[in-house]
N, C-alpha and C positions, 0 to 999 in steps of 0.2 A: 504494500500500500504506500502511495507517495505522500509527500508532505501536504500537497494540495487536497488529497482525499481525506486526510486527518482533520482538515479545517472545520467541516460541518459538525463532526463529533465534538471537537473542542468548544465550538460555539454553543452547542447544546448543553454540555457540562457546565460551562460558564453561566448560562442562563438559569440552570437549575440551582447552582450555588447562590447566585444573586437573589433568586426568589426565596430561598431558605433564609438567607441573611435578612432580607426585607421582612419576612414573616416574624422573625425573632425580634427585630428592632421595633416592629409595629405593636408588639404586646405592651399593655399598660405598664409603665415603669413603676407606678405607685402600688401595684398589686402586692399584697403581703400574705404570708401563709396564715391560715386560720388558727386562732389561738385555742388550745384545748383546755377545758375546764374540768377539774375534779372536785366534787363537793367535799369540803373539809367537815363542815357541820351545818345543821339547820336548826333554827331556834324556835321554841314554843314559849310564848310569853304568857304569864299568869300573874294575878295579883297576890297569890299565896302559893308557895311551892308545894307544900305537903299534900293538899287536896289533888293537885295535878299529878303528883307522883302516885298517889293512891289510884287515880283514874287509870293511869297507864298500867299499873300492876294488876288491875282488875281484868284486863284483857290479855294478860300473860307477858307484859313488857315491863318487868320490874327494873327500875333505874338504880343507878349508883350515885349516892350523894357526892358532889364534887367540891363543895366548900364555897366560901365567899370570894367574890371578886374584889379588886382593889377599889371598886366604886360602890354603888349602893345595893348591888344585887348579889344573889347567890344562885347556885345551880345544881342540878342533877343531870346525869347523862345516861344515854342508852347507846353503848358502843357496839359497832359491828366489825365483822371479820376483815372488811376492806379498809378499815381505819377511819371511816366516817362515823359520825355520831349525831343523834338527836340531843339537843340541849334544852332542858326545861329550866326556865329562868324566871325569877320573881324577886321582888324587893326583900332585903334582909329584914326590914322593919315595915309593917303594914302601912301602905300609903306613901312610902318614901321613894317616889319615882322621879322627882323633878330633875335630878341630875343625870338621868339616863337618856340616851338618844331615842330609846324606845318607850318613853314615858307613857304615851297614850295607849300603846299596845299592852303594857303591863297593867295600867289602871283599868283598862277595858276588857281584860281577860281575852285578848284577841286570838290566842292560839298561835298559828304560824305567823312569824313576824320578821324574820331575817334569815339570810344564808351567807355562807362564806366558802371561798375556795382556797386551797393551799397554794403557797408560793415558795419557791426556792431562791428567788432573787427579787425581793419585794420592791426595792428601789428601782431596779431596772423595769419591773412590770409597771410601776407608777409612771415612769418616763415614757414607756411605750404607749400607754393609754393616753397620756397628754398629747402625744404626737398625732393621735387620731382625732383630736379635738374633744375628747371625753374628759370631763372634769374628774380629777383624781387628786387626793391629798394624803399626806403622811409619808413614811410610816410613823405610828404612835405606839408607845410602850403599853403593854397590858400584863396583868398578872392575876394569879389566883392562889389561895392557900388551901391545900388539900387537908382533909380531916386528920391525916397523920402529921401535919405540920410542914410538909414539903411545899416550897414555894415554886410555882412554875411560871415561866415568863414567855412572852411572845411579842411580836410587833404586828400591827394591823394597818391597813391603808383603806381609806374610804373612797367610794366611787359614786358620785352624783346623789346628793341629798341624804336622807336617813340611811345609815350603813346597812347594806344588805336588803333594802326594801325592793329594789328592782335589780340593778346590776349588783352582783355579790361584792361584799368587801373581801379583801385578801388578808391572809394570816400566815405568818412565818414564825416558827418556834425558835426561841433562843435557848431554852432548856430542851432536853431530849423529848421528842414527841410522845414516846410511850409513857412518859410521866403524865401527859395530858389526857390520854385516852387509852383504854384497853377494852377488848370485847366484853360485854356484860354477861354475867352468868346466865341470865334469862334468855339470851340470844343463842348460846352454844347449842348446836344440834338442831336449830330451828329451821335452817334453810334460808333465812333472811340474810342477804349478803351486804346490804348497805343502802345508803340513800341514792336511789337511781334517778329520780326526777323531782325537780322543784316546780310546782305549778304557781305561776305568778298572775295575780289579778291586775289587769290594766284597763284604763279607760279608753285608750285609743290604740287599737291593735296595730295599725300601720306605723304609728310613731314608735311604739315599743319594738316592733320588728326592726325598724331603722336604727334604733339605739343599739341593739345587740349586734347588728351587722356592721355598724361603724366601729364599735368598740373592739370586736373580736374577728372581723373579716370573715364572717360566716356567710355561706350561700343562703339563698332564699329558703324559707321554711315550707313545710307542708301545712296546709290550712284546711280545717274541717269543723263542722258543727257537732257538738256533743250535747244533745238535748237533755240527757239525764243529768248533766252537770250544769245545764243552763248557760252554756257558753259557746262562743265561737273561739276556736283555738288555733294556735300556730306552734308547730313543733319543729325544732331544729334537729334533724336526725344526727345521731352520734354525739349529742350534747345532753346535759341534764336539765334542759330548759323547755317548758311548755308555757306559752302565754295564753291567758284566758280573758275574754271580755264578755260582758253580759249579753244574752240574747233578749232579755226582758228587763226593762228598767225598774220593775217591781220585784225582781228576784232576790234571793239571798246574796248573790254575788254583787249585785248593784247596791244593795244596802250596806254590805261590808265595805265596798269602795267608798261609799258616801261617808261612813264612820271613820275608817282608818286610812283611806287613800290607797294608792297602789302598793302592793306588798305580796309576799307569798300567801297563798290561800289553801294549799294542800301540799303534802309530801307523799311521794311514792317510793316504797322500799323495793329492792330487787329480790327476786327469787328465781330459781331454776324449776321449781315445782309448785305451781299455783294451787293445784288440788291438795297437796299436802299442807300448804300454808292455810288454805281455806278450812280444812278439817281441824288443824291444830288451834286456830285462832277464831273460828266461827265467823269467817269473812262472809260478806253478803254483796248483793248487787253486782255480780260478775258481768263485765262488759268488755269492749275493745276500744282502745284509743290508738289510732294510726297503726292498725294491724297488730297491736300488742294487747294480750289479755291482761285484765286487772280486776281486782276485787277490793272491797273496803272493810276496814274495821268499823265497828259500831260507833258512830260519832257521838251518839247520845251517852255512851259509857265513857267517852274520852272528853267530856265537857265541851263538846262541839268541835273538837279538832278533827279535820278531815285528813285521815291517814290511810293510804292504800298500799297494795302490793301489786307489782307488775312484773311480767316476765320479759326477758331480753327480746 
């Protein structure tokens, strides 16, 4: 083959190369990888800790007393095998809520009120969120004294408004994390793996979707109506987040939003065997959300707390 016969092939290869380079260059340079969130803990607010502990124990979820915070509250926790936990929190002294960021939730026995995700580099995570235009501040020191006298310490960083009301606040341990949480005895052998989903009540579904997509570079969620929950919902697959806005402005969800504002309204625990969990805990109202089976604890026994169990 002569040099002149090679020319068309050379031109073809050059054209393909230029097309590939152009395609790469034309990709949005601002695109960032989606941020993965792992629930560290989710909080249940109450005006009095012991009655809420008794309510959880009545459905087979006995909690462990965790001790007082450095602020006005104290807590008990339900620890899971994956390291996440439910935190029951209340004022140390009746009515002493004014110095808590969750004062109205505590005073109003709101139940679900906040959630947190773990961080291994909390300062870097704060700066990353700021670069997206998301308000973030901190980190701030926190501590709790366990019943045995051990003091555990951490740092938290808040994101947009009341900590953990919509976007989660972040937490990074300063003392070993296993001092903060261990699997509770009542959970061992239960098949409950941890906090799988946080359901967030929101007034404007589109605005809330935009908030999460901006903060964490998530793709668009799946959207569906769940009439038994009274909500239009958006689920970000592969994340622990479902957003819920009322279908009826006279519903329980609308009333809750009116009283407490946007915040968590339900928590879903994970399990690989829903039937076994249903039998063990007397779960009811089995249904499906976004192709995933779930069932509910008796909210009446849990002082109104909506707590469910969902399969992967």
